[in-house]
KEVO-501997 format. One line per field, with one value per atom (N, C-alpha, C): residue in three letters; x, z, y. Coordinates in pm, whole numbers, plus 32768, in hexadecimal, padded with zeros to 4 digits. Example, Ala and Ser with C-alpha at 12.3 -4.5 7.8 and 13.67 -1.06 7.14 Angstrom:
<koldos>
r c(ALA	ALA	ALA	SER	SER	SER)
x c(8527	84CE	8528	8505	8557	850A)
z c(830C	830C	830C	82C4	82CA	8313)
y c(7DC7	7E3E	7EB6	7F1F	7F96	8003)
</koldos>
This chain:
<koldos>
r c(MET	MET	MET	LEU	LEU	LEU	GLY	GLY	GLY	LYS	LYS	LYS	ILE	ILE	ILE	ASP	ASP	ASP	ASP	ASP	ASP	TYR	TYR	TYR	PHE	PHE	PHE	ARG	ARG	ARG	ASN	ASN	ASN	GLN	GLN	GLN	GLU	GLU	GLU	THR	THR	THR	ALA	ALA	ALA	LEU	LEU	LEU	LYS	LYS	LYS	MET	MET	MET	ARG	ARG	ARG	ALA	ALA	ALA	TYR	TYR	TYR	ARG	ARG	ARG	GLN	GLN	GLN	GLU	GLU	GLU	VAL	VAL	VAL	LEU	LEU	LEU	ALA	ALA	ALA	SER	SER	SER	ASN	ASN	ASN	ILE	ILE	ILE	ALA	ALA	ALA	ASN	ASN	ASN	ALA	ALA	ALA	ASP	ASP	ASP	THR	THR	THR	PRO	PRO	PRO	ASN	ASN	ASN	TYR	TYR	TYR	LYS	LYS	LYS	ALA	ALA	ALA	ARG	ARG	ARG	ASP	ASP	ASP	PHE	PHE	PHE	ASP	ASP	ASP	PHE	PHE	PHE	LYS	LYS	LYS	SER	SER	SER	ALA	ALA	ALA	TYR	TYR	TYR	GLN	GLN	GLN	ALA	ALA	ALA	ALA	ALA	ALA	ARG	ARG	ARG	THR	THR	THR	GLN	GLN	GLN	GLN	GLN	GLN	GLN	GLN	GLN	SER	SER	SER	ALA	ALA	ALA	THR	THR	THR	LEU	LEU	LEU	ALA	ALA	ALA	THR	THR	THR	SER	SER	SER	ASP	ASP	ASP	GLN	GLN	GLN	ARG	ARG	ARG	HIS	HIS	HIS	LEU	LEU	LEU	GLN	GLN	GLN	PRO	PRO	PRO	ALA	ALA	ALA	SER	SER	SER	ALA	ALA	ALA	LYS	LYS	LYS	ILE	ILE	ILE	ASP	ASP	ASP	PRO	PRO	PRO	PHE	PHE	PHE	ALA	ALA	ALA	PRO	PRO	PRO	HIS	HIS	HIS	LEU	LEU	LEU	GLN	GLN	GLN	TYR	TYR	TYR	ARG	ARG	ARG	ASN	ASN	ASN	GLU	GLU	GLU	ARG	ARG	ARG	GLN	GLN	GLN	PRO	PRO	PRO	SER	SER	SER	ILE	ILE	ILE	ASP	ASP	ASP	GLY	GLY	GLY	ASN	ASN	ASN	THR	THR	THR	VAL	VAL	VAL	ASP	ASP	ASP	MET	MET	MET	ASP	ASP	ASP	THR	THR	THR	GLU	GLU	GLU	MET	MET	MET	LYS	LYS	LYS	GLU	GLU	GLU	PHE	PHE	PHE	THR	THR	THR	ASP	ASP	ASP	ASN	ASN	ASN	ALA	ALA	ALA	ILE	ILE	ILE	ARG	ARG	ARG	TYR	TYR	TYR	GLN	GLN	GLN	ALA	ALA	ALA	SER	SER	SER	VAL	VAL	VAL	MET	MET	MET	PHE	PHE	PHE	MET	MET	MET	GLN	GLN	GLN	ARG	ARG	ARG	ARG	ARG	ARG	ILE	ILE	ILE	GLU	GLU	GLU	SER	SER	SER	MET	MET	MET	LYS	LYS	LYS	THR	THR	THR	ALA	ALA	ALA	LEU	LEU	LEU	THR	THR	THR	GLY	GLY	GLY	GLN	GLN	GLN)
x c(DD38	DCFF	DCCF	DD24	DCFD	DC89	DC83	DC12	DB8F	DB8E	DB15	DAEB	DB4D	DB2D	DAF6	DB32	DB02	DA72	DA54	D9CC	D96B	D99B	D948	D919	D96E	D94F	D91F	D91F	D903	D879	D811	D78A	D77E	D7B6	D7B0	D804	D876	D8CC	D883	D841	D7F5	D786	D73D	D6D0	D705	D774	D7AD	D7D9	D81A	D847	D7D0	D769	D6F4	D6AA	D69E	D65B	D6A9	D72E	D781	D770	D76D	D75A	D6D0	D66B	D5E4	D5DC	D623	D624	D65F	D6C7	D703	D69F	D658	D5F6	D587	D554	D4E8	D51A	D594	D5CC	D5DC	D600	D60B	D584	D51B	D493	D46F	D48B	D468	D4B9	D539	D58E	D560	D522	D4F6	D462	D427	D397	D36E	D3C8	D3A8	D3E6	D421	D461	D3F8	D3EB	D387	D3A4	D33C	D340	D38D	D3AA	D3ED	D387	D3AC	D354	D386	D32F	D352	D36E	D3D6	D3FD	D400	D3F0	D3F5	D402	D410	D410	D3C7	D398	D351	D3B9	D3BD	D426	D41F	D3A9	D39B	D3D2	D3A9	D3D9	D46D	D49D	D52C	D581	D54E	D596	D5A0	D532	D533	D591	D590	D5E9	D67B	D699	D723	D752	D6FB	D721	D73B	D6EA	D700	D77A	D792	D808	D888	D884	D8FB	D91F	D8BB	D8D4	D906	D8E0	D908	D954	D99E	D9DF	DA59	DAA7	DB20	DB1F	DB5A	DB65	DBF0	DBF8	DC78	DCC8	DD47	DD9B	DE17	DE4F	DEC9	DF43	DF2B	DF97	DF6F	DFCF	DFB0	DF87	DFA0	DF7C	DEEB	DEA4	DE18	DDC5	DD64	DD0F	DC93	DC62	DBE6	DB75	DAFB	DA8C	DA6E	DA32	DA14	D9B8	D95D	D8FF	D946	D9BE	DA08	DA43	DA49	DA85	DA20	D9A2	D93B	D947	D943	D94C	D8C7	D8C4	D845	D80F	D864	D838	D80C	D803	D7D1	D758	D6E4	D66D	D63E	D5EF	D5B7	D554	D570	D516	D49F	D42C	D3B2	D37D	D32E	D2F1	D274	D264	D1EF	D179	D104	D08B	D067	D047	D024	CF97	CF86	CF04	CEB6	CF00	CEC1	CF15	CEDE	CF2D	CF57	CFD1	CFFF	D016	D015	D020	D0AB	D114	D19C	D1C9	D172	D194	D1DD	D1F1	D235	D1D3	D201	D1A8	D1C5	D216	D237	D1C2	D18C	D126	D16C	D17D	D1CD	D194	D112	D0D7	D0FF	D0F5	D11B	D1B0	D200	D292	D2BE	D285	D2AA	D27C	D206	D1D6	D233	D256	D2AF	D33B	D36B	D3EF	D3F3	D38D	D386	D377	D320	D30D	D390	D3D7	D455	D4BE	D4C1	D522	D508	D48A	D467	D48D	D473	D497	D52F	D578	D60A	D63C	D604	D62D	D60D	D59B	D578	D5DD	D607	D66B	D6F0	D714	D790	D784	D711	D6FD	D703	D6C6	D6CC	D75D	D7AA	D837	D884	D86A	D8AC	D88B	D80E	D7E5	D82A	D838	D87D	D910	D94E	D9DA	D9E8	D98C	D991	D97D	D921	D90B	D983	D9C3	DA3C	DAAC	DAB8	DB1F	DB07	DA8A	DA65	DA85	DA69	DA85	DB1B	DB6A	DBFA	DC3D	DC11	DC52	DC0C	DB8D	DB43	DB13	DB1C	DAF1	DA79)
z c(C18A	C132	C0AE	C070	BFF1	C002	C074	C08F	C094	C0CB	C0D2	C046	BFF3	BF6A	BF1C	BF31	BEEF	BF18	BF97	BFC9	BF8D	BF7A	BF43	BEB5	BE66	BDDA	BDC3	BE28	BE16	BDDB	BE0A	BDD8	BD43	BD18	BC8B	BC37	BC6C	BC24	BC0F	BC78	BC70	BC09	BC0C	BBAC	BB1D	BB06	BA7F	BA4E	BAA3	BA7A	BA5C	BAAF	BA9A	BA1A	BA02	B988	B90C	B913	B8A0	B884	B8EC	B8DA	B89F	B8CF	B89B	B808	B7E3	B757	B6FE	B730	B6E4	B6D3	B73D	B738	B6D4	B6DB	B67F	B5EF	B5DA	B553	B51C	B572	B548	B51D	B566	B53F	B4B6	B4A0	B421	B3AF	B3C8	B360	B339	B396	B37C	B35F	B330	B316	B2AB	B250	B1E5	B1FA	B26C	B289	B2B9	B273	B29E	B32B	B378	B401	B464	B440	B49F	B506	B582	B5EF	B624	B621	B651	B6E6	B712	B79E	B7D3	B854	B896	B92C	B97B	BA0C	BA48	BAC2	BB0A	BB43	BB0C	BB31	BBC5	BBF8	BC83	BCE6	BCD7	BD36	BD22	BCA4	BC8A	BCC3	BCBA	BCF0	BD88	BDC8	BE5A	BE84	BE3B	BE5B	BE49	BDE0	BDC7	BE36	BE63	BECF	BF51	BF72	BFEE	BFE3	BF6F	BF5E	BF64	BF30	BF34	BFC4	C016	C09F	C0F3	C0D0	C120	C0CD	C069	C00D	C049	C09B	C0D1	C16A	C1A5	C235	C25F	C2D1	C306	C330	C30F	C332	C37D	C3CE	C415	C3D6	C375	C330	C29E	C245	C1B5	C188	C1D8	C1B4	C1D7	C21A	C23A	C1BA	C1B6	C140	C14D	C0DB	C0D5	C0B5	C0E3	C0C2	C02C	BFFB	BF6B	BF3D	BF92	BF6B	BF4F	BF84	BF6D	BEE2	BE9F	BE1A	BDAA	BDCC	BD69	BD37	BCB4	BC7B	BC8F	BCDD	BCF6	BC7B	BC16	BB9F	BB2E	BB46	BAE3	BB1E	BB1D	BB59	BB0A	BB4D	BB10	BAA3	BA29	B9B9	B9BA	B99B	B994	B906	B8E2	B85E	B861	B7F8	B7ED	B7BD	B7F5	B7C9	B73E	B6E8	B65F	B65B	B60D	B601	B58A	B521	B4AA	B478	B478	B44F	B3BC	B3A1	B317	B2EB	B26C	B236	B250	B24B	B25C	B2EE	B34E	B3DB	B415	B3C8	B3F7	B44D	B4C1	B51B	B51D	B4C0	B4BB	B47E	B4C9	B497	B482	B405	B3E7	B426	B42F	B46E	B502	B547	B5D5	B5E6	B594	B5A0	B583	B51C	B4FB	B568	B5A1	B60E	B686	B6AC	B71F	B703	B688	B662	B66D	B639	B63E	B6CD	B71A	B7A6	B7F4	B7DF	B824	B7FA	B779	B748	B787	B792	B7D0	B863	B8A7	B935	B948	B8E9	B8EE	B8E2	B883	B871	B8EE	B92C	B9A8	BA16	BA1F	BA83	BA69	B9EA	B9C8	B9F3	B9DB	BA03	BA9B	BAE4	BB76	BBA6	BB66	BB8A	BB6E	BAFB	BADC	BB43	BB6D	BBD2	BC57	BC7B	BCF8	BCF0	BC7D	BC6C	BC73	BC31	BC36	BCC4	BD10	BD99	BDF1	BDDA	BE24	BE03	BD83	BD57	BD93	BD97	BDD3	BE68	BEAA	BF39	BF56	BEFD	BF12	BEEF	BE82	BE55	BE88	BEA8	BED7	BE67	BDEC	BD79	BD35)
y c(77B0	7816	77D9	7786	774B	76E9	76A7	764D	7698	7710	7761	778E	77B3	77DC	7765	76F2	7679	765A	7667	7651	76B6	7731	779D	777D	773A	771C	768D	7639	75AB	758E	75D1	75B5	75D4	7645	7669	7609	75E1	7582	74FE	74CF	7452	745E	74CD	74E0	74E3	7526	752D	74A4	7457	73D1	7376	737E	7329	7351	73D4	7404	73D9	73E2	73BA	7325	72D3	7244	7226	726C	7255	727E	72E7	7313	72A5	7262	71F4	7181	7161	70F4	7114	718E	71B6	71BC	71EB	71EF	7161	7104	7078	7042	7065	703B	7072	70F1	7131	70F2	70D8	709D	7010	6FCB	6F41	6F37	6FA2	6FA3	6F3E	6F1C	6EBD	6E33	6E1C	6D9C	6D38	6CC8	6C64	6C31	6C1F	6BEB	6C42	6CBE	6D18	6D48	6D44	6D6E	6DF5	6E59	6EDF	6EDA	6F25	6F26	6FB4	6FC0	7042	7029	7092	7084	70FA	70E5	714E	71AD	7227	7286	72AA	72C3	72F0	728A	720D	71A7	718A	718E	7176	71E8	7262	72D6	72CD	72AA	729A	7229	71BB	714B	7172	71BD	71E9	7246	729E	72F9	72AE	724A	7201	71A7	716C	7118	716A	71E3	7238	7259	7271	7298	7223	71A9	7136	70CF	70FC	709F	705A	709D	705E	7067	7003	6FFF	7032	706E	7098	701D	701B	6FAA	6FDB	6F84	6FA6	6F65	6F0E	6EC9	6EBA	6EC9	6EC2	6E37	6DD2	6D49	6D27	6D83	6D6A	6D67	6D11	6D02	6D59	6D87	6DD2	6D6F	6D8A	6D30	6D35	6CCB	6CC1	6D30	6D60	6DC8	6E4D	6E60	6EDC	6EDF	6E6D	6E67	6E7E	6E92	6EAB	6F3A	6F4C	6FD2	701A	7086	70CB	7114	7127	7171	7115	7096	7037	6FEF	7030	6FF2	6F79	6F2A	6EB2	6EDA	6EAE	6ECD	6E6F	6EA7	6E58	6E5F	6DFB	6DFA	6E50	6E9F	6EF6	6EA2	6EBA	6E74	6EA4	6E45	6E6C	6EA5	6F0D	6F4E	6F18	6EF8	6EC3	6E4E	6DD7	6D63	6D6D	6D3E	6D3C	6CAC	6C97	6C0F	6BD5	6C2A	6BF9	6BEF	6C0F	6C03	6C7A	6CE3	6D5C	6DAD	6DDD	6E27	6EBD	6EEE	6F7D	6FCA	7027	7082	7109	7130	71A8	7226	7232	72A9	72B1	7242	723F	7259	7217	7227	72B7	72F3	737D	73DE	73C3	7418	740D	7395	737F	73B7	73A6	73D9	7471	74B4	7546	7576	7536	755C	754F	74E1	74CB	7531	7554	75B7	7640	7665	76E6	76E6	7678	766F	766D	7631	7632	76C2	770C	7798	77EA	77CF	7816	77F5	7778	7752	7797	77A5	77ED	787F	78BB	7947	7956	78F9	78FE	78F3	789B	788B	790C	794B	79C9	7A34	7A3A	7A9D	7A82	7A04	79E3	7A0B	79F4	7A1B	7AB3	7AFA	7B8D	7BC1	7B85	7BB2	7B93	7B21	7AFF	7B61	7B82	7BE1	7C6B	7C94	7D16	7D16	7CA7	7C9F	7CA5	7C6A	7C69	7CED	7D2B	7DA6	7E24	7E19	7E8E	7EE8	7EBA	7F0A	7ECD)
</koldos>
């Protein structure tokens, strides 16, 4: 029963964790806007989300003995995607690649999508509660 409930919420949980991580990355870019030679970083949310979902489903192998080893790929954190450097739009003298307009746009977009994910999660919880109580 609990496994089914966990499966029911897994997609929203994954989206929330990925959005929260992306918010940290974007906030780091904004905080380092004046740091010489700082390179802005980000990741492709769609591909990272798909990778996290597939890794979650196949992260551990069934074992018959506790001494069996898991493959190295199972130890990769699916919620920490590979960060890539953002292409600079306007070169700066100090080598910093943070474009505040781009970073603020991405930060705001991600915050709105995070709030939408929270709302979707709340609706799923309410529908589950209604199904259980009948009210």
